[in-house]
C-alpha positions as CSV (number, residue, x, y, z in Angstrom):
1,M,0.1,0.4,-0.2
2,W,1.3,3.4,-1.1
3,R,1.9,6.2,1.5
4,L,1.9,9.8,1.0
5,V,4.6,10.9,3.6
6,P,4.6,15.4,3.9
7,P,7.8,16.7,2.1
8,K,10.0,18.3,4.2
9,L,9.7,22.0,4.9
10,G,13.0,22.8,3.0
11,R,11.9,20.7,0.0
12,L,8.0,22.3,-0.3
13,S,10.3,25.6,-0.1
14,R,12.3,24.7,-2.6
15,S,9.5,23.4,-5.3
16,L,7.5,26.5,-4.4
17,K,10.7,28.4,-5.4
18,L,10.9,26.8,-8.6
19,A,7.2,27.0,-9.3
20,A,7.0,30.6,-9.3
21,L,10.5,30.9,-11.4
22,G,8.7,28.7,-13.7
23,S,5.6,30.8,-13.7
24,L,7.7,34.0,-14.1
25,L,9.5,32.1,-17.0
26,V,6.4,31.4,-18.7
27,L,5.1,35.2,-18.5
28,M,8.2,36.9,-19.8
29,V,8.1,34.0,-23.1
30,L,4.1,35.5,-23.5
31,H,5.2,38.7,-23.5
32,S,8.4,38.2,-24.9
33,P,7.7,40.9,-28.1
34,S,6.3,43.7,-25.4
35,L,9.1,42.5,-22.8
36,L,12.1,42.9,-25.0
37,A,10.4,46.9,-26.2
38,S,10.3,47.6,-22.6
39,W,13.8,47.2,-22.4
40,Q,15.0,49.3,-25.5
41,R,12.4,51.7,-24.7
42,N,13.2,54.6,-22.2
43,E,9.5,55.2,-21.0
44,L,10.8,57.8,-18.6
45,A,10.1,60.0,-21.8
46,D,6.6,58.8,-22.5
47,R,3.9,61.3,-21.1
48,R,1.4,58.5,-20.9
49,F,4.0,56.9,-18.6
50,L,4.3,60.1,-16.8
51,Q,0.4,60.3,-16.5
52,L,1.5,64.2,-17.8
53,N,-2.0,63.9,-19.6
54,K,-3.7,64.0,-15.9
55,C,-1.8,67.4,-15.2
56,P,-3.8,69.1,-13.3
57,A,-4.4,66.7,-11.5
58,C,-0.6,65.5,-11.1
59,F,2.1,66.8,-8.7
60,G,4.2,69.7,-11.0
61,T,5.8,69.6,-14.3
62,S,9.3,71.4,-13.3
63,W,11.2,68.0,-14.7
64,C,9.6,67.4,-17.9
65,R,12.2,68.7,-19.4
66,R,14.4,66.5,-18.4
67,F,12.1,63.5,-18.7
68,L,11.0,64.1,-22.0
69,N,14.5,65.0,-23.3
70,G,15.6,61.4,-22.3
71,Q,17.4,62.8,-19.1
72,V,16.5,60.3,-16.9
73,V,16.6,56.3,-17.3
74,F,15.3,53.3,-15.4
75,E,18.3,51.3,-13.9
76,A,18.2,47.9,-15.1
77,W,15.5,45.4,-14.3
78,G,13.0,48.7,-13.7
79,R,13.0,48.9,-17.3
80,L,10.5,45.6,-17.3
81,R,6.7,46.2,-17.0
82,L,6.4,42.6,-15.7
83,L,8.0,43.3,-12.5
84,D,5.9,46.4,-11.9
85,F,2.9,43.8,-9.9
86,L,5.6,43.6,-7.7
87,N,6.7,47.3,-7.0
88,V,3.9,48.2,-4.3
89,K,4.8,51.0,-3.5
90,N,6.2,52.3,-6.8
91,V,9.6,53.4,-6.0
92,Y,12.1,53.3,-9.0
93,F,15.9,54.0,-9.1
94,A,16.9,55.9,-12.1
95,Q,20.2,57.2,-14.1
96,Y,20.4,61.5,-14.4
97,G,22.4,63.0,-15.9
98,E,22.8,66.5,-17.8
99,P,24.3,66.9,-20.9
100,R,27.4,68.9,-20.3
101,E,28.0,67.3,-17.2
102,G,29.0,64.2,-18.7
103,G,28.3,62.1,-16.0
104,R,25.0,60.6,-14.3
105,R,24.0,60.0,-10.8
106,R,21.3,58.1,-9.3
107,V,17.6,59.0,-7.9
108,V,15.0,57.8,-6.7
109,L,11.5,58.0,-8.9
110,K,8.2,58.0,-6.6
111,R,4.5,58.0,-7.4
112,L,3.8,58.7,-4.0
113,G,1.0,55.8,-4.0
114,S,0.5,52.6,-5.5
115,Q,-1.9,51.9,-8.0
116,R,-4.8,51.2,-5.9
117,E,-4.7,54.6,-4.4
118,L,-3.5,56.9,-7.4
119,A,-7.3,55.2,-9.3
120,Q,-8.7,56.2,-5.9
121,L,-8.0,59.8,-6.5
122,D,-8.7,59.8,-10.1
123,Q,-12.3,58.5,-8.8
124,S,-13.0,60.5,-6.1
125,I,-11.6,64.1,-8.3
126,C,-14.1,62.8,-10.6
127,K,-17.0,62.2,-8.2
128,R,-16.6,65.6,-7.2
129,A,-16.9,67.1,-9.8
130,T,-19.0,64.7,-11.6
131,G,-20.7,62.8,-10.4
132,R,-19.1,59.6,-11.9
133,P,-16.2,57.8,-10.7
134,R,-14.2,58.3,-14.8
135,C,-14.3,61.4,-16.2
136,D,-11.6,63.9,-18.1
137,L,-9.9,64.8,-15.0
138,L,-7.9,68.0,-16.8
139,Q,-12.2,68.9,-17.2
140,A,-12.6,67.6,-13.8
141,M,-10.0,69.4,-11.6
142,P,-11.7,73.3,-12.1
143,R,-14.3,72.1,-10.8
144,T,-13.5,70.9,-7.3
145,E,-12.3,72.5,-4.2
146,F,-8.7,71.9,-5.3
147,A,-9.2,75.2,-7.6
148,R,-11.8,76.8,-5.0
149,L,-8.4,78.7,-4.3
150,N,-8.5,80.9,-7.3
151,G,-6.5,84.0,-8.3
152,D,-8.6,85.7,-6.2
153,V,-7.0,84.6,-2.7
154,R,-4.4,86.2,-1.5
155,L,-3.1,83.3,1.2
156,L,-3.5,79.6,1.5
157,T,-4.9,80.0,4.8
158,P,-5.2,77.6,8.0
159,E,-8.7,77.1,7.3
160,A,-8.9,76.1,3.9
161,V,-6.4,73.1,4.2
162,E,-6.5,72.5,8.0
163,G,-7.2,68.3,8.3
164,W,-6.1,67.8,4.2
165,S,-3.0,66.0,5.8
166,D,-0.7,64.9,8.6
167,L,1.8,67.9,7.6
168,V,-1.5,70.6,7.6
169,H,-3.4,69.0,10.0
170,C,-2.8,72.0,12.7
171,P,-1.4,74.7,10.4
172,S,-0.1,77.5,11.2
173,Q,-0.1,81.1,8.5
174,R,3.7,80.6,8.9
175,L,3.9,77.5,7.9
176,L,1.8,77.8,4.7
177,D,3.5,81.0,3.8
178,R,6.4,78.9,3.9
179,L,5.2,76.4,2.3
180,V,3.6,78.6,-0.5
181,R,7.2,80.6,-0.6
182,R,9.9,77.3,-1.1
183,Y,7.1,75.7,-3.8
184,A,9.8,74.3,-6.2
185,E,7.0,73.7,-8.7
186,T,6.6,77.0,-10.0
187,K,9.3,79.5,-12.1
188,D,8.1,82.4,-9.7
189,S,9.1,80.9,-6.3
190,G,9.8,82.9,-3.3
191,S,6.7,84.4,-2.8
192,F,3.9,83.8,-0.1
193,L,1.2,85.5,-1.9
194,L,-0.7,82.2,-3.7
195,R,-2.2,84.9,-6.3
196,N,1.0,84.8,-7.7
197,L,1.0,81.4,-8.7
198,K,-0.6,79.9,-12.1
199,D,-4.2,78.2,-11.5
200,S,-2.4,74.5,-12.7
201,E,-0.1,75.3,-10.1
202,R,-2.5,75.7,-7.5
203,M,-4.1,73.1,-8.3
204,Q,-0.9,70.8,-7.9
205,L,-0.2,72.3,-4.7
206,L,-3.4,71.3,-3.1
207,L,-2.9,68.7,-4.5
208,T,-0.2,67.1,-3.2
209,L,-0.5,68.8,-0.1
210,A,-3.6,66.7,0.1
211,F,-2.7,63.3,-1.7
212,N,1.0,62.8,-0.1
213,P,2.5,65.8,1.5
214,E,5.9,64.4,1.1
215,P,7.4,66.7,-1.5
216,L,6.4,69.3,0.1
217,V,7.6,68.5,3.5
218,L,11.6,68.3,1.8
219,Q,10.4,71.5,0.1
220,V,10.1,73.6,3.6
221,G,12.9,72.0,4.8
222,A,15.2,72.9,2.4
223,G,14.6,76.4,3.4
224,F,15.7,75.6,6.9
225,R,19.4,76.1,8.1
226,L,20.6,74.7,10.7
227,G,22.2,76.5,14.3
228,V,21.1,79.7,12.7
229,S,18.5,82.0,14.5
230,C,16.1,83.2,11.7
231,R,12.9,85.1,13.2
232,E,9.7,85.4,10.0
233,G,7.3,88.2,10.6
234,R,3.9,87.0,10.7
235,T,2.4,87.5,8.0
236,G,-1.7,86.8,6.9
237,N,-4.6,87.8,8.8
238,G,-6.1,85.7,12.5
239,S,-2.9,84.0,14.1
240,R,-4.8,84.4,17.0
241,E,-8.0,83.1,16.2
242,K,-10.3,80.2,17.0
243,R,-10.3,77.5,14.1
244,P,-13.1,75.8,12.6
245,R,-13.0,72.3,12.9
246,P,-10.8,70.6,10.7
247,R,-12.2,70.2,7.0
248,R,-12.2,66.6,5.6
249,S,-9.3,66.7,2.8
250,P,-11.2,66.9,-0.6
251,C,-8.9,64.1,-1.9
252,L,-8.6,60.8,-0.3
253,D,-9.5,60.1,3.8
254,P,-6.1,61.5,5.6
255,A,-7.0,58.3,8.2
256,R,-6.0,56.0,5.7
257,R,-2.6,57.0,5.8
258,G,-1.6,55.7,9.5
259,G,-3.0,58.0,12.5
260,G,-2.1,57.1,16.4
261,R,-4.6,55.7,18.5
262,G,-5.8,58.2,21.0
263,K,-3.9,57.9,24.5
264,K,-4.1,60.1,27.6
265,A,-1.3,62.5,28.0
266,A,0.9,62.4,31.0
267,Q,2.4,65.5,32.3
268,G,6.2,66.6,31.7
269,D,8.7,68.4,30.0
270,P,12.2,68.5,28.9
271,G,13.7,71.7,27.5
272,R,16.8,72.1,25.5
273,S,20.0,70.2,25.8
274,A,23.2,71.0,25.2
275,G,23.6,68.1,22.7
276,S,21.2,69.9,20.1
277,R,24.5,72.3,19.6
278,R,26.2,69.3,18.2
279,A,22.8,68.5,15.1
280,T,25.0,70.9,13.1
281,R,27.0,67.8,12.0
282,L,23.4,66.5,10.9
283,R,23.7,69.0,7.2
284,S,22.0,66.3,4.9
285,F,20.7,69.0,2.6
286,P,23.8,70.5,0.4
287,S,26.2,72.0,2.2
288,D,23.9,74.9,3.0
289,E,20.9,73.3,4.3
290,G,20.9,71.8,7.8
291,W,17.8,69.1,7.9
292,P,17.9,65.3,7.6
293,F,15.4,64.9,4.9
294,A,16.2,63.3,1.2
295,K,16.8,66.7,-1.4
296,Y,14.0,67.5,-3.9
297,L,14.4,67.6,-7.4
298,G,11.4,67.9,-8.6
299,A,8.5,66.7,-10.6
300,C,6.8,65.8,-14.1
301,G,3.0,64.7,-14.1
302,R,2.7,62.0,-11.6
303,M,6.5,61.0,-11.0
304,V,8.2,63.1,-8.3
305,A,12.3,62.7,-8.3
306,V,14.5,63.2,-5.5
307,N,18.1,62.3,-4.5
308,Y,19.2,58.9,-4.2
309,V,20.9,58.7,-0.5
310,G,22.0,55.6,-0.3
311,E,21.2,51.8,1.2
312,E,18.4,51.9,4.1
313,L,19.1,51.6,7.1
314,W,18.3,48.4,7.9
315,S,21.0,47.1,5.9
316,Y,23.0,48.1,8.6
317,F,21.1,46.3,10.7
318,N,23.8,43.8,11.9
319,A,27.0,46.3,10.6
320,P,30.1,47.0,12.9
321,W,29.4,47.6,16.2
322,E,31.6,51.1,16.2
323,K,29.3,51.8,12.8
324,R,25.7,51.4,14.8
325,V,26.9,53.4,17.8
326,D,27.2,56.5,15.4
327,L,24.2,55.6,13.5
328,A,21.9,55.3,16.9
329,W,24.1,58.7,17.9
330,Q,22.3,60.4,14.8
331,L,19.5,59.1,14.9
332,M,19.0,60.2,18.4
333,E,20.6,63.6,16.8
334,I,17.5,63.9,14.9
335,A,14.9,63.4,17.1
336,E,15.9,66.7,18.6
337,Q,16.8,68.4,15.4
338,L,13.2,68.3,14.5
339,T,11.9,68.7,18.3
340,N,14.1,71.9,19.1
341,N,15.2,74.3,16.9
342,D,15.1,78.0,16.1
343,F,12.2,78.2,13.7
344,E,10.2,77.1,16.6
345,F,8.4,74.4,14.5
346,A,8.7,70.6,15.8
347,L,8.4,68.5,12.8
348,Y,6.7,64.7,14.9
349,L,7.7,61.6,12.7
350,L,4.4,59.4,12.5
351,D,5.6,57.1,11.0
352,V,9.1,55.5,11.9
353,S,10.8,52.1,10.8
354,F,14.6,50.9,9.3
355,D,13.1,51.5,5.5
356,N,12.3,55.5,6.0
357,F,15.7,56.1,6.5
358,A,18.3,55.5,4.9
359,V,22.6,56.4,5.3
360,G,24.8,57.7,3.0
361,P,27.8,55.4,1.3
362,R,30.5,57.9,1.9
363,D,29.8,60.8,4.7
364,G,27.9,58.1,6.4
365,K,24.9,60.3,7.5
366,V,21.8,59.0,8.1
367,I,18.6,60.4,6.1
368,I,15.0,60.5,6.4
369,V,13.9,59.3,3.1
370,D,10.0,58.9,3.6
371,A,8.5,62.0,4.9
372,E,5.0,61.3,3.9
373,N,3.2,61.2,7.6
374,V,5.2,64.5,9.5
375,L,3.3,66.5,11.7
376,V,4.2,69.9,11.9
377,A,3.2,71.8,14.8
378,D,3.9,76.0,15.5
379,K,5.3,76.3,18.7
380,R,5.4,80.2,18.5
381,L,1.6,80.0,17.4
382,I,0.6,77.6,20.7
383,R,3.0,80.0,22.9
384,Q,0.7,83.1,21.5
385,N,-2.5,81.0,21.8
386,K,-2.2,78.9,25.0
387,P,-4.8,76.6,24.3
388,E,-5.4,74.5,27.5
389,N,-2.2,72.3,29.3
390,W,-0.1,74.2,26.2
391,D,2.7,74.5,29.0
392,V,2.5,71.0,30.5
393,W,4.9,69.1,29.1
394,Y,3.6,65.6,27.1
395,E,5.1,62.7,27.5
396,S,4.3,59.7,24.8
397,K,2.6,56.2,25.9
398,F,4.7,53.1,25.2
399,D,2.7,50.8,23.3
400,D,4.0,47.0,23.7
401,C,2.0,46.1,20.6
402,D,2.9,42.9,18.5
403,K,2.9,44.9,14.9
404,E,6.4,46.2,13.8
405,A,7.2,49.8,14.0
406,C,3.9,50.7,15.6
407,L,3.7,53.9,17.7
408,S,0.9,55.6,20.3
409,F,0.3,59.2,19.8
410,S,-2.7,61.9,20.2
411,K,-2.4,64.2,16.7
412,E,-4.6,67.0,19.1
413,I,-2.3,66.7,21.7
414,L,1.1,67.3,19.8
415,C,-1.0,70.0,18.2
416,A,-1.3,72.0,21.5
417,R,1.7,71.2,23.1
418,A,5.3,73.4,23.4
419,T,7.4,70.6,24.5
420,V,6.6,66.8,23.5
421,D,8.9,63.7,23.6
422,H,7.1,61.8,20.6
423,N,10.6,61.8,18.5
424,Y,12.6,60.4,21.5
425,Y,10.0,57.8,21.7
426,A,9.3,57.0,18.1
427,V,13.3,56.7,18.1
428,C,13.9,54.4,20.6
429,Q,10.6,52.7,20.8
430,N,10.9,51.4,17.1
431,L,14.9,51.6,16.3
432,L,17.1,51.8,19.3
433,S,15.7,49.4,21.8
434,R,15.2,46.0,22.6
435,H,11.6,46.7,21.6
436,A,12.2,47.5,18.4
437,T,10.6,45.1,16.0
438,W,11.7,44.6,12.3
439,R,11.4,41.7,9.2
440,G,11.1,39.5,12.0
441,T,14.3,41.0,13.7
442,S,14.0,42.0,17.6
443,G,16.4,43.9,20.1
444,G,16.8,47.3,17.7
445,L,20.4,48.7,16.0
446,L,22.4,48.4,19.4
447,H,21.6,44.7,19.4
448,D,24.8,42.4,21.4
449,P,26.9,45.5,22.5
450,P,30.7,44.3,24.0
451,S,31.0,42.5,26.6
452,E,32.0,45.7,29.2
453,I,28.9,47.7,27.5
454,A,26.7,45.0,28.2
455,K,27.9,44.6,32.3
456,D,28.2,47.8,32.5
457,G,24.4,48.2,32.2
458,R,23.7,51.3,31.8
459,L,23.3,51.2,27.8
460,E,20.4,48.8,28.7
461,A,18.7,51.3,30.7
462,L,19.2,54.6,29.1
463,L,17.1,52.7,25.9
464,D,14.6,50.9,28.5
465,E,13.8,54.2,29.8
466,C,13.4,56.3,26.5
467,A,11.2,53.7,24.9
468,N,9.4,52.5,28.7
469,P,10.2,55.2,31.5
470,K,9.3,53.8,35.1
471,K,10.5,57.2,36.1
472,R,7.8,60.4,35.9
473,Y,9.3,62.2,32.8
474,G,11.9,60.1,32.3
475,R,12.4,59.9,28.6
476,F,13.4,63.5,28.3
477,Q,16.2,63.1,30.9
478,A,16.7,59.5,29.4
479,A,17.1,61.0,25.7
480,K,19.2,63.5,26.9
481,E,21.5,61.3,28.6
482,L,21.5,59.0,25.9
483,R,22.7,60.8,23.5
484,E,25.5,62.2,25.5
485,Y,26.9,58.5,25.7
486,L,26.8,57.6,22.4
487,A,28.5,60.5,21.5
488,Q,31.1,59.4,24.2
489,L,30.9,55.8,22.4
490,S,30.9,57.2,18.7
491,N,34.3,59.0,19.8
492,N,36.0,56.0,21.8
493,V,35.4,53.6,19.5
494,R,36.8,56.0,16.6
């Protein structure tokens, strides 16, 4: 009598891999003509591939000349459209070069959303304009809320866009003026007056703000200089006025993009530490700029180009100890820099994981490469308006959830407190401490320290207090001491 014996797991795994490879080969043979064509053709010079035909329901046109002139080309496997089903995030690697420069550099291309999210965007625009799920976007956009702010509107005001995305969950007039002034998708940038933008530019700006504001975060950040005291004059009106209830985004529901679970706030406050002065080392924009974001290059249609930074932070998870110590110190300095700076804007990272940071191969600097979920709170406005408990220090609550890279926060509290420890909490819990989990691993970036450091116990104690404080306001002090201790370790291992 025959008996059916289940194959071993290793054999089953190999069989599945071979089956998947065979299926892929069959698909490649069936699509060989189109496969060869896609390999030979530079689709980044194709207006339809760039979805330039959907403008002004797009992200901009400042880089269209470079794309359409063939100066941007996909790298290797990025040319194969057959593999797009594996690229859920719609992120591509490409080479860009100016003819007069004679060389090429690596860039990252993003569609700022999945195919499903982009399709939902189109349907949302059409339904608002025509009541139908499909339409001519060129004709529909002027009939949506994106065109409501026409040339007669002088300023982009908080009442118009509040709540559309994390970037403008609680916007101040000062932030919006900076956003318009730094908007890179117009030839006449430099003015905070919305009426100075063309109709198409205004619609592109507002659509980007509602769908995925990452390009705007990078552009706004490009204007900041670290360590320089800059005081901007107040513009517009009503900085002390009570705001109406936040509007729902006219694009897609912002809640789908990773809001936090609300937690009751605790009281607590740190104040700025001397360690923030060392953040001048983190100049991750060009040499005259100081914020740790990837450099925004431009857009064409629904394709955005940013500077390639380097390998993601995850690839350094098992790097030598001295390298991981330096990276951990930089991450804590980034948390400090985004929280306390001379501009009095607090930039809170609501999505913190190993994939959202990258490391420069030459200078070893840590850069934020995914800035979609960044909430900006204007501390100057908070101090002026003095909302309830505005001067009570806010201590984030540790969340030992069963998922990777989860955080607990209240956006309303982040917007209403002058002193918040959220960025320290996010970096310690999701990246550095033993509570950090990612891709099936645990232990955080500082796992397995040398025996003398493990025996001393100070590093583990500071990491635990930073992630899950046992003392009231313990995270504030722990974060300060952790930055200093990591700086000491980093100097000792050099």
